N, C-alpha and C positions, 0 to 999 in steps of 0.2 A: 174545715169550718169557717162559717164567715157571718161573720157582725156584720150588722147594718147600723149606721149609727147618722141621729141626725140632728143637726145643730140649727137652734134658729135665733139666736143672740147677731143684735145688728153689729153688735161690735166684732173688729179681730182683731184687737189688741186688750187685754183685761178683760173677759167676759169671765162671769164670777163662773155662770152656768158651765161652761168649757171646763176649768177650773175643775169639778164636781165629774162631770163625764168624763175626763182624761185620766183620774183616776179609776175609775170604774176601767173605764178601755185599759191602763194599763194591765190592771190583776188578770182581765179576760186575756190579753197577750201570755201574760205568766204563766197560764195553762196550754195558750195556744201559739207558739211562738212560731211565728212565718206564718200564720193561719190570715185570710183575707177579712179586710176590714173595708166594706163598703160604705162610702159618704155622700152626703149629702146636706148642704148648708143653705135651706130656704131662709134665712137673715140677711145671709149677703147675696147668694142667687137665687135671685128670687121670679117668683111667677108673673104674668100676665095678667094684671085688674080684672081679664074678662074671660079668662081660660078658665074658672068653671064656669059660668052661662056655657060658655060655648060647648063645654064638655057633655053638660045637661042636656042643650036640645041639641044636641046631634045625635042623641040616645034615643029619643022621638021622632027623627029624620032617617029619613031613607038613605041611603049610604052614596046613594048616583046625585044624589041632591043635596051631601052636605058641602057646603061651605070647605075651601081650605083650612080655616079657622078654627071650624068646626074637627075634622078629623086629626086637623095637629092635636087638640085639643085632647080628643080622644084619645088617643095615642097617648098621650102624658098620662093619663090616669091611666094607662093599662103599665106602663114601665113605672110609676110611684108605685101597683099593686105590686108587680114582679119582683121590684126591690124585700119587699115585706115579704113576699113567699120565697125570695131563695136565701135570704137569710137563714140560721140557725139562732139565732142571738139577735134583741135591739135594743138601741139603747138612743133615750132621746134627751135630748138635753137645751128645756124650754123656758125662758125667763120671764119675770110676771110683769106684763107692759100694761100700764094705769088701769088696774082692777081685773087683769082676762089677757085673753090670748092676743098675738101680735096679728094680723094680717096676711104674714105670713101664714105662720101655723093654722090659720084657718082655713086659707086659701088651698095649703096640704091637704087637710083633710075634707075638705070638700070634695079636689079633687079626686082623693081616695074612693068617696062615697060613689063618686060618679061613675066607675065602672060598676057592669051588671054581675060581675063576679064579686062583689060586698054587699048590695043591698039587703039586708034583714038575714046576712053569713055573718057569724063570728069566722071569719077566714084567717085569722092566727090562733086558732081554738088551741089552749095551752104550751103557746110560743111563747117562752121566756124573754122577758121585756126590762128594762130600767126606765122609770123617767126621773133624771135631776132634773129640780126646778130649783128656782132662787128668788126672793122678795125683795126688793131694799128696805121695808118698814118688817115691823110684824102684824102679825094680823089672827094669831092661836087664840089659844081660848084667854078671853077676859080680859083680850087689848082692844081698844078704841076702834080698831078697825075687824075686828072679829068677821066675819063672814064676808070682807069683801076680796076674798080671792075667787073672783070667778075663774081663775083659769086652772088648776090642780082639779077641782071639781070636774068640769068640765070632761078633762082630758081622761080623769079617769072613767068615766063612763063611754067619751069614745074608744082609749085603748083593749080597757079591761072589760068592761057591759060588751060594748057594740062590736069589741072586732075580736073578742076570745083569750087575748094577751093572758098569760099568766104574770102579772104587773106588779114589780117595788118600787116605790117611790121614798127618794131622797128629795129632802129639803131644808135646805138653804134659807134663814131669814139675815137681817139687817145687814147687806150688804152695801146700805147708803151710810152706815156707819166708819168716820175716817173721809167721809167725801162729804157728807150733809154738817153741819157744823152743829146743826140744832138737832143731830142725834149723838152726840159727844158721850150723853150723861150712860150710852146703853155701853160704852168701848168694851168689858167686860163679859157682859153679857155678847156680844157680837161675837168676842173671842171666842165665850166656850161652844157656842151655835156651830161656828165655824169648824172648830174643832170637830164638835159632834156629826157633821154632814159630812165631812172627811172621812171621819171611821165607819159612819153608814154607806159613803160610799167602795172605801176598802173590801167592805164584805158582801157589800151585793155587786163587786165587781168578783171575787173571788164566786159566792155561788152562779153567776153566770156562765163563770168560766167551765164551772161543772159543768157544765149541757153536754149531755151526747147524745149525738145523732143515733134513732134505733138501729138498732144491726138490720 
């Protein structure tokens, strides 16, 4: 079996989203030792800022008239879709940046949507997927910044509603406690949230690991 994992943190060390996703991955591997994990790190191995526009315009340009950039962008879009289709389970690790998704994640989504197999088609229908997302502050019900998280609802719409994945979301907040002194009063609350997110990751990873390819 194959797990496809996408990371979006711009950090190479100390990533909170990667920590949660690592737990999910470990649980999946416990059920599938030696099986394949395909990886893509869009926060580090970034896409060209013009890749999406090139892929979109390529779709309405005759093949013989496409520029080299258009051809490459369309091929990239196809590769991204192929990675998702080939996987038996999917893991996304996406932090909240500036109240939304980063340019890297948005470009990834836009490129996938540029492939003609995706338009209007829930191409991941019922495929199990986990989204591990983290936020530096608190955005839950009753907090001053309730509703400021424009990443998680967007990703739910894309991954579950548009693409059709059977999505489980793991959320951790207050990751900047211990980094930003203004958040020091929330140390105990942050520790509890961290523990809960880790346990949720273990449960999600075990569920993801229970995935079996239909005979």
